C-alpha positions, 0 to 999 in steps of 0.5 A, a space after each residue: 484497578 486504580 493502579 492499572 488506570 493510573 499507569 495507563 494514564 501515565 503511559 498515554 500522557 507521556 507519549 502524547 506529550 512527547 515530541 515524537 508523537 507530535 512529529 509523526 502525527 502532524 508530520 506524516 500527513 504533511 509529508 503525504 500532502 507534499 508528496 501528492 502536491 509535488 506529484 500533481 505539479 510534476 505531472 502537469 504537461 508530462 510527456 507533452 509538447 513534443 516535436 516529433 517526426 514520423 518516417 515510414 514507407 507507407 504514406 497512408 500509415 504515417 499520416 494516420 499515426 500523425 492523426 492519432 498523435 495530434 488527436 491526443 489532447 494530453 500529448 499536445 504533439 507537433 508531428 512532421 510526416 516524411 513518407 515514403 522516407 529514403 535512407 538519406 532522409 532518415 539519416 537527416 532526421 536523426 541528425 535533427 534529433 542530435 541537434 535538438 531541432 526535433 525531440 524524436 523520430 519514429 520510423 516504421 518499416 512495413 516492407 512487404 513479406 516482413 512483419 512491421 517494425 518500428 524504432 524511436 530515436 531521441 536523446 532521452 532514454 527514459 521518456 517512457 510516457 512518449 514511448 507508450 503514446 507512440 506505441 498506442 498511436 502506431 497500434 491504433 493506426 495499423 489496425 485502423 488502416 487494415 480495417 478500412 482497407 478491408 472495406 469498413 467505414 472509417 467511423 466504424 473502424 475508429 470505434 472498434 479500434 478504441 476498444 470496448 470498456 468492460 463494466 464490472 458489477 458485484 452481486 451482494 448477498 441480498 441479491 442487489 447488484 452494484 457496480 465495482 472497480 477492481 483497482 479501487 478495491 485493491 488499493 482500499 484493502 492495501 491501504 487499510 492493511 498497511 495502516 493496520 500493520 504499521 500502527 500495530 507493529 509500531 505501538 507493539 514495539 513502543 511497549 517493548 522499548 518502554 519495558 527495556 528503558 524502564 528495566 535498564 533505568 531500574 525505575 521498575 524497582 520503585 514502581 513495583 512498590 505500589 503496583 503489581 507486575 500484572 497491573 504494570 503490564 496491563 496499564 502499558 498495553 492500554 495506555 499505548 493502545 489508546 495512543 495508537 487509536 488517537 493517532 489513527 483517528 487524526 491520520 484518518 481525518 487528515 487523510 480524508 482532507 488530503 484525498 478530497 483536495 483538488 490536487 488528489 482529485 486531479 491525479 485520480 481518474 474518474 473510475 478510481 473512487 474508493 468507498 468504505 462500508 459501515 462494516 469496514 468502519 466498525 471492524 477496523 478499530 476492533 481488529 486494530 485493538 485485537 492485533 495490537 494486544 496480540 503483538 504488544 503482549 508478545 513483544 512485552 514478554 520478549 522485551 522482559 527477556 532482553 537486556 538492551 534494545 539492540 538485543 530486542 531488535 535482533 528478535 523483531 524480524 521473527 516476530 514480524 514474520 506473520 505480517 510479511 506473510 500476509 502481504 506476500 499473499 495479497 495477490 491471491 487474496 484479492 483475486 480469490 478472497 474465498 480460496 482455502 488459503 485466504 480463509 485459513 489466513 484470515 482465521 489464523 490469529 497472527 495474520 487475521 487482522 491484515 488478511 481479513 481487511 484484504 478479503 473485505 476489499 473484494 467481498 465481505 466474508 460470511 458472519 461466521 468467519 468474522 466470529 471465528 476469527 475474532 474468537 481465535 484472536 481473543 483466545 490467542 491474546 489470552 494465551 499470549 498474555 498469560 505467557 508474557 505476564 509470567 515472563 514479565 513478573 520475573 524478567 523485569 527484575 533480572 539484570 546482567 543475565 542472558 535469558 536462555 530457554 531453560 532459564 525462561 522455563 524456570 521463570 514460568 515455574 517461579 511465577 
């Protein structure tokens, strides 16, 4: 036990004191902070202060489109109206766009007996924000004009055209009803799943690389003189796992500081509020530890059969396949967290850590599913550790010989 703790301490301090740990721990939150800041600053005034012209055959509709655009405070648009517009006037307006006298021309054709059509002419092919605002203004203006032509009051037509917001609520198991937001639930589950999968795979790979490096440097021959192979493997898993928990704790604190900053608050709408429950806060480290132990023990056994890091990299896509499968099912899981496929994926050990958090973002699963999921994970970890430790005991001292399947089976018998 003493040797195991010494090895775990060595692995922990070696990685924490390393330059890579400092760079990723401090650098990643700093990069996200810069991204949020740049995104906020670059979005200020985006698609606003445009000088546009609206040309149409219907003067009433053209004026209503202008009112919609001018009434949008974010757009801050200056709009000229030419209606009814002749072909010569339309050609002259296009020339003004070409000479940058105006930023764009919206032409609406409402000829009798034909469906209405609209074209927008500008020098930019990628100004999708202005195009979206024009489309919204045109739709609202046409609906407003049709409703008022049918005898509805202007104020009533405006209210109807603005649409009706649907507030969503969720009934909890205790009978209480709470307000929810589907977009917030999706992003909460997605971010937690990304964080869980990224750190699990990164630190699982760190264990594998550490074994390869020590194997090629022959340092194992010295270490085996004072410690058992099982203690070496267990010490690596504990030490590197503690590094992962340390880094996640620092990232969570830094992430909370970034999310509550004025820049992030300004970028998010008032409806996008993310709340974490105590259940999620408690289960996150549990599933991280279990997922990490499962993948790192698998990577450790895999690394013991490889000679170089290049050879190890060739097997990584196969080992990471369950993670890709989890994210491939994200739409199904978030929309129907209690479907057969969602439940099965949350109980299947390789996908359980990620899928369970995606399910929790929509609805907290029953207690028995948590118990079965964690139980199967523990059994899978024990089985993988049993398999990997036997490969590890023989493989760390095998040099210059490729591990074929018959050779691996012989290693299991030797140990």
